[in-house]
NUNU-645268 format. One record per residue (C-alpha): residue number from 1; x, y, z. Coordinates in steps of 0.2 Angstrom, whole numbers. Layout:
<sites>
> n, c1, c2, c3
> NUM, X, Y, Z
...
</sites>
This chain:
<sites>
> n, c1, c2, c3
> 1, 1, 1, -1
> 2, 6, 17, -2
> 3, 11, 22, 17
> 4, 24, 36, 12
> 5, 10, 48, 1
> 6, 16, 41, -15
> 7, 10, 52, -32
> 8, 8, 40, -44
> 9, 2, 41, -64
> 10, 6, 31, -81
> 11, 15, 18, -70
> 12, 29, 33, -62
> 13, 28, 34, -46
> 14, 39, 49, -35
> 15, 38, 56, -18
> 16, 30, 73, -15
> 17, 42, 86, -19
> 18, 35, 99, -6
> 19, 51, 105, 1
> 20, 57, 122, 0
> 21, 74, 128, -6
> 22, 86, 122, 3
> 23, 102, 136, 5
> 24, 113, 143, 17
> 25, 105, 160, 25
> 26, 123, 168, 27
> 27, 122, 170, 9
> 28, 105, 178, 5
> 29, 108, 181, -13
> 30, 109, 159, -14
> 31, 92, 157, -8
> 32, 85, 168, -21
> 33, 74, 153, -32
> 34, 78, 152, -49
> 35, 68, 154, -64
> 36, 63, 134, -65
> 37, 61, 135, -46
> 38, 49, 148, -44
> 39, 40, 139, -60
> 40, 40, 122, -51
> 41, 36, 128, -34
> 42, 20, 137, -42
> 43, 0, 132, -47
> 44, 2, 132, -64
> 45, 21, 126, -67
> 46, 20, 109, -64
> 47, 0, 107, -71
> 48, 7, 115, -87
> 49, 22, 104, -90
> 50, 12, 87, -87
> 51, 0, 94, -100
> 52, 15, 99, -111
> 53, 21, 81, -108
> 54, 5, 74, -112
> 55, 7, 84, -129
> 56, 24, 77, -131
> 57, 16, 60, -128
> 58, 2, 63, -141
> 59, 14, 67, -157
> 60, 22, 49, -156
> 61, 6, 39, -165
> 62, 7, 52, -181
> 63, 25, 51, -179
> 64, 24, 31, -180
> 65, 14, 29, -194
> 66, 26, 44, -203
> 67, 42, 31, -202
> 68, 33, 17, -206
> 69, 30, 25, -223
> 70, 50, 27, -227
> 71, 56, 14, -213
> 72, 51, -4, -209
> 73, 43, -3, -191
> 74, 58, -15, -184
> 75, 71, -1, -189
> 76, 62, 15, -185
> 77, 56, 7, -168
> 78, 74, 1, -165
> 79, 82, 18, -168
> 80, 70, 26, -157
> 81, 74, 15, -144
> 82, 93, 15, -146
> 83, 94, 35, -146
> 84, 82, 32, -130
> 85, 94, 19, -123
> 86, 107, 31, -123
> 87, 100, 49, -118
> 88, 96, 38, -102
> 89, 111, 29, -101
> 90, 116, 38, -85
> 91, 106, 35, -78
> 92, 106, 16, -81
> 93, 118, 9, -67
> 94, 109, 18, -53
> 95, 98, 6, -54
> 96, 95, -4, -33
> 97, 100, -19, -37
> 98, 86, -29, -29
> 99, 75, -21, -42
> 100, 87, -27, -56
> 101, 78, -45, -61
> 102, 61, -37, -58
> 103, 66, -22, -70
> 104, 73, -33, -85
> 105, 55, -42, -85
> 106, 47, -26, -86
> 107, 57, -21, -101
> 108, 50, -36, -110
> 109, 32, -29, -108
> 110, 38, -13, -113
> 111, 46, -20, -129
> 112, 30, -28, -133
> 113, 19, -12, -130
> 114, 34, -1, -144
> 115, 32, -17, -156
> 116, 15, -20, -156
> 117, 11, 1, -157
> 118, 22, 1, -172
> 119, 17, -14, -181
> 120, -3, -7, -177
> 121, 1, 9, -185
> 122, 4, 0, -203
> 123, -14, -4, -202
> 124, -24, 7, -195
> 125, -25, 27, -189
> 126, -12, 35, -177
> 127, -28, 41, -169
> 128, -35, 24, -166
> 129, -21, 14, -162
> 130, -20, 29, -148
> 131, -37, 28, -141
> 132, -38, 8, -140
> 133, -20, 8, -133
> 134, -30, 17, -117
> 135, -37, 0, -113
> 136, -25, 0, -100
> 137, -39, 6, -88
> 138, -45, -14, -91
> 139, -26, -20, -91
> 140, -21, -12, -75
> 141, -37, -17, -63
> 142, -36, -35, -70
> 143, -18, -38, -64
> 144, -21, -28, -46
> 145, -33, -45, -44
> 146, -25, -58, -54
> 147, -9, -57, -44
> 148, -12, -42, -30
> 149, -30, -52, -26
> 150, -36, -35, -22
> 151, -55, -34, -20
> 152, -59, -23, -36
> 153, -80, -26, -32
> 154, -90, -14, -38
> 155, -94, -7, -22
> 156, -76, -6, -14
> 157, -68, -1, -32
> 158, -84, 9, -42
> 159, -70, 21, -53
> 160, -64, 5, -61
> 161, -79, -4, -63
> 162, -85, 14, -74
> 163, -70, 16, -82
> 164, -69, -1, -86
> 165, -90, 0, -92
> 166, -83, 15, -104
> 167, -69, 8, -112
> 168, -75, -7, -116
> 169, -90, 3, -123
> 170, -82, 17, -132
> 171, -67, 1, -140
> 172, -85, -8, -147
> 173, -90, 8, -155
> 174, -73, 11, -163
> 175, -71, -6, -169
> 176, -91, -13, -173
> 177, -101, 7, -177
> 178, -101, 8, -196
> 179, -108, 26, -197
> 180, -110, 24, -215
> 181, -123, 11, -211
> 182, -113, 3, -225
> 183, -109, -14, -214
> 184, -121, -27, -211
> 185, -124, -32, -195
> 186, -120, -48, -199
> 187, -104, -41, -204
> 188, -99, -30, -191
> 189, -85, -41, -183
> 190, -76, -41, -200
> 191, -72, -25, -198
> 192, -58, -33, -182
> 193, -42, -35, -192
> 194, -23, -37, -184
> 195, -22, -20, -183
> 196, -34, -17, -171
> 197, -27, -35, -161
> 198, -12, -28, -161
> 199, -16, -11, -153
> 200, -25, -20, -140
> 201, -9, -29, -137
> 202, -2, -14, -136
> 203, -12, -9, -123
> 204, -9, -25, -114
> 205, 11, -23, -117
> 206, 13, -6, -109
> 207, 0, -9, -95
> 208, 7, -24, -89
> 209, 21, -12, -88
> 210, 15, 2, -78
> 211, 9, -13, -64
> 212, 26, -19, -64
> 213, 35, -2, -63
> 214, 23, 5, -50
> 215, 25, -9, -38
> 216, 45, -7, -39
> 217, 42, 14, -40
> 218, 32, 11, -23
> 219, 42, 0, -15
> 220, 59, 9, -18
> 221, 53, 29, -23
> 222, 64, 40, -35
> 223, 70, 26, -43
> 224, 58, 33, -60
> 225, 74, 35, -73
> 226, 85, 20, -68
> 227, 68, 10, -71
> 228, 65, 19, -87
> 229, 80, 19, -91
> 230, 81, -1, -89
> 231, 65, -2, -101
> 232, 71, 6, -115
> 233, 88, -2, -115
> 234, 77, -19, -113
> 235, 68, -13, -127
> 236, 83, -10, -136
> 237, 89, -23, -139
> 238, 74, -34, -143
> 239, 72, -21, -155
> 240, 88, -26, -163
> 241, 84, -44, -162
> 242, 68, -39, -170
> 243, 77, -32, -185
> 244, 87, -48, -188
> 245, 72, -56, -187
> 246, 68, -44, -199
> 247, 79, -52, -215
> 248, 80, -32, -221
> 249, 99, -31, -214
> 250, 109, -32, -228
> 251, 100, -33, -244
> 252, 100, -21, -256
> 253, 96, -1, -249
> 254, 93, -6, -233
> 255, 111, 3, -226
> 256, 102, 18, -222
> 257, 87, 9, -211
> 258, 99, 13, -198
> 259, 109, 25, -186
> 260, 119, 36, -190
> 261, 116, 31, -208
> 262, 97, 35, -210
> 263, 102, 54, -204
> 264, 114, 55, -220
> 265, 102, 50, -232
> 266, 90, 65, -240
> 267, 74, 52, -242
> 268, 74, 49, -224
> 269, 74, 66, -217
> 270, 57, 67, -212
> 271, 57, 48, -205
> 272, 75, 54, -198
> 273, 68, 69, -189
> 274, 54, 59, -184
> 275, 66, 45, -176
> 276, 76, 59, -166
> 277, 62, 67, -161
> 278, 51, 51, -154
> 279, 68, 44, -145
> 280, 76, 60, -137
> 281, 60, 69, -134
> 282, 47, 60, -133
> 283, 52, 44, -126
> 284, 69, 51, -114
> 285, 66, 70, -111
> 286, 47, 67, -107
> 287, 48, 54, -93
> 288, 61, 68, -85
> 289, 47, 82, -88
> 290, 34, 69, -81
> 291, 43, 64, -66
> 292, 48, 81, -59
> 293, 33, 88, -61
> 294, 24, 73, -54
> 295, 31, 78, -36
> 296, 22, 94, -37
> 297, 4, 87, -38
> 298, -9, 73, -33
> 299, -11, 59, -43
> 300, -28, 60, -47
> 301, -25, 79, -54
> 302, -10, 70, -64
> 303, -20, 55, -69
> 304, -34, 67, -78
> 305, -21, 79, -88
> 306, -12, 64, -95
> 307, -28, 57, -100
> 308, -31, 71, -115
> 309, -15, 58, -125
> 310, -26, 51, -136
> 311, -35, 69, -141
> 312, -19, 78, -145
> 313, -14, 60, -155
> 314, -32, 63, -166
> 315, -28, 82, -168
> 316, -9, 78, -172
> 317, -15, 62, -183
> 318, -29, 76, -191
> 319, -17, 90, -195
> 320, -1, 82, -200
> 321, -9, 66, -209
> 322, -26, 73, -215
> 323, -35, 58, -207
> 324, -54, 58, -207
> 325, -64, 55, -193
> 326, -81, 46, -191
> 327, -96, 48, -180
> 328, -87, 34, -172
> 329, -71, 40, -168
> 330, -78, 55, -162
> 331, -88, 44, -150
> 332, -77, 30, -146
> 333, -63, 41, -143
> 334, -75, 53, -132
> 335, -82, 37, -121
> 336, -61, 32, -120
> 337, -55, 47, -116
> 338, -69, 46, -100
> 339, -64, 31, -95
> 340, -45, 39, -91
> 341, -54, 53, -81
> 342, -64, 40, -71
> 343, -49, 31, -63
> 344, -46, 49, -57
> 345, -63, 47, -46
> 346, -63, 39, -28
> 347, -74, 29, -18
> 348, -80, 42, -9
> 349, -86, 51, -27
> 350, -99, 38, -27
> 351, -109, 38, -9
> 352, -121, 45, -17
> 353, -125, 35, -30
> 354, -125, 18, -17
> 355, -135, 29, -5
> 356, -148, 33, -19
> 357, -147, 14, -21
> 358, -152, 11, -2
> 359, -135, 4, 0
> 360, -128, 17, 12
> 361, -111, 26, 10
> 362, -95, 24, 15
> 363, -95, 14, 28
> 364, -78, 2, 26
> 365, -61, 7, 30
> 366, -53, -2, 14
> 367, -40, 8, 7
> 368, -42, 18, -10
> 369, -35, 13, -25
> 370, -20, 22, -35
> 371, -29, 32, -50
> 372, -14, 26, -59
> 373, -19, 19, -76
> 374, -15, 27, -90
> 375, -9, 24, -109
> 376, 9, 24, -111
> 377, 17, 27, -128
</sites>
């Protein structure tokens, strides 16, 4: 249980950072806060910072599709993970030794998320991949029941049931509802393809990674960046194996598919820029931004802000790739985002609902769950 006031969101846990700036009172000039300190210690600063992180995460999906147009998915994902692992390598050996085996296992699930995300972007739209990826609100509670044997009854965890219901309906609308009416009822399930399955498998990979990461960081707070360094390093290794298995290495014209050669190939300029952005900015830098902002706010607030990621993914897909949206995308996407927002609620917020049902209020003392279930990129 969270006995230290640890703040968790998106599989990241940090200790609250509410301390004032330490300084030598004999040197008043040293007590003057910097601009960064002023921003982080303000009310809006960390919230805007986390909102910026959510926007950056949203760029992953359209840029992933853009990379797949010029590069094999294995090459694009491998290059991205390699850059991220190099950027985070200073933190790699700061990992607590007792966390190493679990962190390596966690990295395998992280790799599953990134690999299936990249493959899904070949077949379906970036917005759809992002919305389906939000199904982590189903994966994390399921793991709580299976692994932690946690009581997930509707009376004890109503917010999880609300989130799961909204998510299932949202995914159903997204996948099965044809706003044109051209698909007969008997053939609605034929609309579900390999890309949709891979997008859901992405949620399983990231959701399991979030679950394992949160357990590690609740046990040993302050390990967010070392654990992330292990995750991306394992992902880079598995993506390298994927590249070998993919068969493009050594084939004619593949010389520019790897780093650093792709940076110097004029035909791959856009893809190379996307690799640099997603590897260094949205994977490495963004985790640093996220952990910095999380220490300054509550889990519920953080979860709400990060729940906007699929909306940003859809917006960037529309702007950069001219993706068209149907009624199923709007309705299904809205329901899935609502599911992410529902995880920020607490059991006490449903007391009025239970009273209407004649079930009384909050009459037990079971601990409230952490609203940490949120999509990754």
